[in-house]
Structure formats: structure tokens, C-alpha cells
C-alpha positions, 0 to 999 in steps of 0.5 A, a space after each residue: 573737226 572743222 572739216 566736217 562741219 563745212 559740208 554740212 553748213 553748206 547742204 543745211 543753206 542748199 537745202 533751203 534754198 530748194 525749200 525756198 523754190 519749192 515753197 516758189 512754186 506750190 504758192 504760184 500755184 496756190 494763187 492760180 487756183 483761187 485766180 482761176 474759181 473767182 473767175 468761175 465765179 463772177 461768170 457765174 453771177 454775171 450769168 445769173 444777173 443778167 437773166 435776174 435782168 431778163 425777168 425783172 425788163 419783162 416784168 416791167 414792161 408788163 406792168 407798163 402794159 398793164 398800167 397803159 392800159 389801166 389809163 386807156 380804160 380810164 380815159 375812154 370812161 372820162 371820154 364818155 362820161 363827160 360826152 354823156 353830161 355834155 348830151 345830156 347839157 344840149 337835151 336840157 338846153 334843147 328844153 328850156 329852149 322850148 319851153 322859153 319859146 312857149 314864155 314868148 309865145 303866152 307873154 304876147 298874147 298876156 300884153 295884148 289881154 293887157 292893152 284891152 284892160 288898159 284903154 278900158 282901165 283908162 275909160 275907168 279911172 277917167 269917169 272916177 276923176 269926174 266922179 271924185 271932184 262931183 264929190 268934193 264940191 258937194 263935201 265942200 259945199 256942206 261943211 260950209 252950211 254946217 259952218 253956216 249951222 253951228 257960228 264955228 269955222 271948219 279950224 275951230 271945232 277941230 280945235 275944240 274937239 281935240 283940246 276936248 280929246 287932251 282934257 279926257 286922255 289926260 283924265 283917263 291916264 292920271 287914273 292908270 298912273 294912280 293906280 300903277 302907282 299904289 300896287 308899285 307901292 304895295 308890290 314893293 312893300 311886300 319885297 321889301 319886308 321879305 327883305 328886312 326879314 331875311 336880312 334879319 336872320 342873315 344878321 341875327 347869329 353870330 358875328 365876326 371879329 373887325 381886324 385892322 391892326 396887327 400886334 408885333 410882339 418884342 423882347 422887350 420895351 428896348 427895342 420900341 426906341 431902335 424902331 422910333 429911332 431919332 426924333 421918330 425918324 424910323 418911324 415915319 421912314 418905316 410908315 413912310 415906306 410901306 403905308 402903315 400907322 405904326 401906334 407905339 403906346 403903353 403896351 408892354 413889348 408890343 407895338 400895333 400896325 394898324 392899315 385896311 389892306 392886309 398885303 400892307 401890315 403883313 409887310 410891314 410883320 416882316 420887316 420889322 421883323 427881320 430889322 429887329 432881328 437884324 440891328 440895323 435901323 435907319 431909313 436905307 436900311 429899312 427901304 431896302 427890307 421894305 422892297 425885298 419884303 414886298 418881292 417875296 410876298 409877291 412871290 408868296 403869293 403866287 406860291 398861295 394860288 398854286 397850292 389852290 389850285 393844285 388842292 382844288 385838282 383845278 388843271 391848264 389856270 392860267 399863271 396870271 389867274 393863279 397870281 390872283 388867287 393867291 392875292 384872295 389870302 389877302 382879302 376879306 368881302 365883308 370881313 369873310 377871307 376871300 380865299 377861304 369863301 372862293 374854296 369853299 364856293 368851288 367846293 360847294 359848285 363841284 356838289 350840287 353839278 354833279 347832283 344835277 348832272 353837269 360837270 363839276 370841274 366846270 363848276 368847281 373852276 368857276 366857284 373858285 374863280 367868281 371873284 377875283 374882280 375883287 382883288 384887281 392891283 389897280 383901281 376900276 370902274 367896272 363892278 367886279 363880276 364884270 371885271 371877273 369875266 373880262 379877266 376870264 375872258 383875256 387869259 382864255 376860259 370857257 364861255 360857260 365859267 365867263 359868264 358863270 363869273 358875270 352873271 352871279 350878281 345878275 350883272 350879265 344874263 345866265 346863260 348856262 347853268 353854271 351860273 345860276 349855281 354858283 351864285 346859289 353857292 355865293 350866297 350859301 357861303 356868305 349867309 352861313 352864320 358868322 362869315 359876313 359884317 358887311 361894316 369892315 367893307 364899307 370901310 375900307 371901300 372909304 378908306 380907298 376912296 380917300 386915298 384917291 381922292 389925293 392920286 387926283 392931282 398932279 405931283 402925287 405919289 405916292 397916298 396912305 388913308 391913316 388912324 381909320 380914315 382921320 389922317 391923309 399923308 401924302 406924300 408927292 415928288 419934290 421935283 414938281 412940288 415946291 412948298 410952297 404947292 405943298 401947302 396949296 395941295 393940302 388944302 386944295 386936298 381937304 377942300 374936295 375932301 370936304 365937298 365930296 365924300 362923306 366922312 365922320 368927324 375930321 381929315 388931317 391931309 399930311 403933305 410930305 416933300 422931300 428932298 435927296 441927293 444920292 450920288 455913287 462913288 464907284 
């Protein structure tokens, strides 16, 4: 059995070896065929590339020749044009030279004539001088003769004539002035009657309530004692931080916040609400809450401005102007809320501009911004219309809008049709029955003037007019003002108020000086 297996294995191995060599031979033949095929393809590609290169070369040569011919023709045209211009210039120069030669000939002839006439004029001048001398002698003799006849010298006669003419002119001028004054008085009376009738028509309507106080409701009267604090320190801290007078009386479950500035009142109201809700009421906590509430009010002002411009469809307004629009919510003009008034004017302007064929968006923009000068963060001497125009120019508003803002009270000339539209719509909104009263605005201005008197002295940090302007509380910097100077400052402020201002009753001036020592433990 073993003898049969061995030859079979040998045969299998021999077959494998033979198969291996046969496969190698076939593979070699296949590789040579592939190589040959690749060489033939490469040679054909090279031939094709050479032929394409020759064609491309010929095309480029032809293009270069055509470009050369084109540039050559353009160059020849330029040269021909330049030669033509040069020849024309030479022609004009020759013509001018001929004209100049003719003019020179004419001028030489004219000079000869002038010389001849000058000689004649010299003769005439000599003759006239002689005649003038003779005339002066005759005039002098005539004056001397008149002096002898009249018994007066020429100077005396001149003085009498001037005196008589001056007296006559004075009498004529006085008569003219008297007539003019009579006419002006008659016209002024007529205008005054018109103004009075208009005022009666506008005032004789239902009036708005002047509101300078806010009522803060309490859950119980026990909270009043916590708000007042020990010896009144809490209520003094609130009044010092906000500038609002807090009135705690017998009104059940309520205290009154009194201040002419609506922003201060709102800050005080929200601060009190937070303090009462939190339960911790002491001076340090009060200052922290007031500062935080002030930031929140400033953010709310910005949000109100954004909502207003979105509601009116006004786009591209500068962020600072948006903030000013938001501040109008807390400002009243003659008892009328300034933001509502400005929105009303904006809508009226848009309607009127549309009726007149003008751009309603520009009119609406001018109507909204016409009173922005009434809400300055710092006091300004400019009228509110001019101040608002300056802000509008500063923040990139169009000239038509700026002119409408500045001219709506006739401080400047109206240069566009939008200015009278804003002026008319402002009057319509303000003259609406019950819209305005002048007392509130003049009252607020008096309180502001009272505070500004204190700010005119060195060392004053804050000043608040309270109790309807009957008291002025002045907070000074303890580093700059000592106790003796505080007493002197109170006297000086009271004297300045007494001399410079007009006010009913009496004004108490209270100067507050507080020394604090603050350290931080780390």
C-alpha cells in the first residue's frame, strides 16, 4: 500500500511544478503583450500631442500677427490724429500771429491819435483851471457881500440853518413815531384779543388732574414702623437715596410718595415694594435696592423706546434716540404725558403728510422726535426745540426731520413742508380738550430751578426739592464741607433763593453732612 502512495505523491508534486512553470510562462507572455500595447498607446498619444502642439503653435503665431497688425494700425491712427492736431494748432497760431500783428498796427495808430488828443486836453485843462480860479474869486466876493448885507458870517449862517433843520426834523420824527405807536397799539390790542379768545376756548374745557404723588399700598399698618425705622433712619435713607419725600400719615395701609420727577417716584415705589417683600429694611439694604432699581428703570426705558418705534413702524433710529423716546414715558408736558403726546403727533403727521402727497414715514419720524429736547439728562440753556434738533443732527437724522424738530416753535426758519405739519399737529394734540394745563409744568420748572441753586455751590453732592418746594434738602460731601461750612452753606443758599427766585411762602434749606468709614474684610 505504501508503495502505491509514493508514486502518486511524486506525480502530484511533478504536476504542480509543471503547472507553476506553465503559469509563469503565460503570465510573462501576458505582461509582454500589455507592455507592447502600452508602448503603442504612448507613441500614438505623443503623435497626437505633437500634432496638436503644431496646430496650437500655428494659431498662436496667427493671433500674434493679427494683434501686431491691429496695434500697428491703432498706432498709425494715433500718429495721424496727433499730426492732424499739431497742424491745426500751428494753423491757429499763425492766425493768432496775424491778428496780433493787425492789433499792433491798430494800437500804434490809436497811440498817435491819443497823443494828439492829450496835447489838446492839456490846453483845455489849463484853460479850465484859470476859469475855476476866477470863479472862486467871484464866489468869495459874493459871500463877503452877503455877509455885509446880513450882518452874519458864513459860519454863523450855516449854524442857524443846521439848527432850524434839526428842530424841524425832530418835530417830524416825533409826529411819525407817535403815529406809528398809535397804529402798533391798535394792532397789538387786536392781536391780544385774538390770543385771549383762543386761550378761553382752550382752557374752558375739562381739565386733567395734576399728579405729583404716588400711593404705595401696604398689607398692614405694622409695616409703616419698619419703613420708618429706629428714630426715622430708614425713611431718611430712602429719601436721601431717591430724592422723594415719603409722607406717612393716618391714611390706613398706605404711604404717599411725593416728587415732581416721575422717574424718581417710580424708583422709590419699586424700591419700597422690594424692601417690603424682602423684609430686610435698613440703610445699607436700602441703598443697594435703590441702585439696583435704578438700573432696572433704565433698562425699562430702553424697552419702552424700542416698543414705541416698532409700533409706529419707524426703522433705523439711533439707540440713543430710542432711549430718549423711552424717557418720555416718565415726562409730562403741561399735565399731558409726553410719550402719548408724541405718538399722537406722529400719527397725525403721517395722516396729514399722506393727504398732501408727502412721505408719511418722514413725517411720522419728525412727529415722534419733535419733543425729545424736553427730556435732557443734564440741564441745558437751549430751548427744547433747538436742543432736540442738535440731538437729531448728532445721531444722523435727515435734514427735513431736523428742521421740523427745530422749527416747530418758530425758533428757526422752516425749510421744508414737514415743519409746518409738525407744528400744526403739535397744536392739535395739545389743544385737545383736557389734554394740558400749564400749572404743572411751571411748578416742575420752579422745583428744578430751586435744586439748581444748590448745585451752584462747591461741595454739594445732591439736592432735592421736597414738600411742594417748601423745603430744599442739600447733601454735601463730608470731605469738602465741615460742620461750620455746612451752616454757612445753608445760610448762603437761603439768601440766594431769597434774592434770585420768586416763590410763595417760605423755603427751608436743610444741609445734610454725613461721615462714613468703610473698610472691607478679605
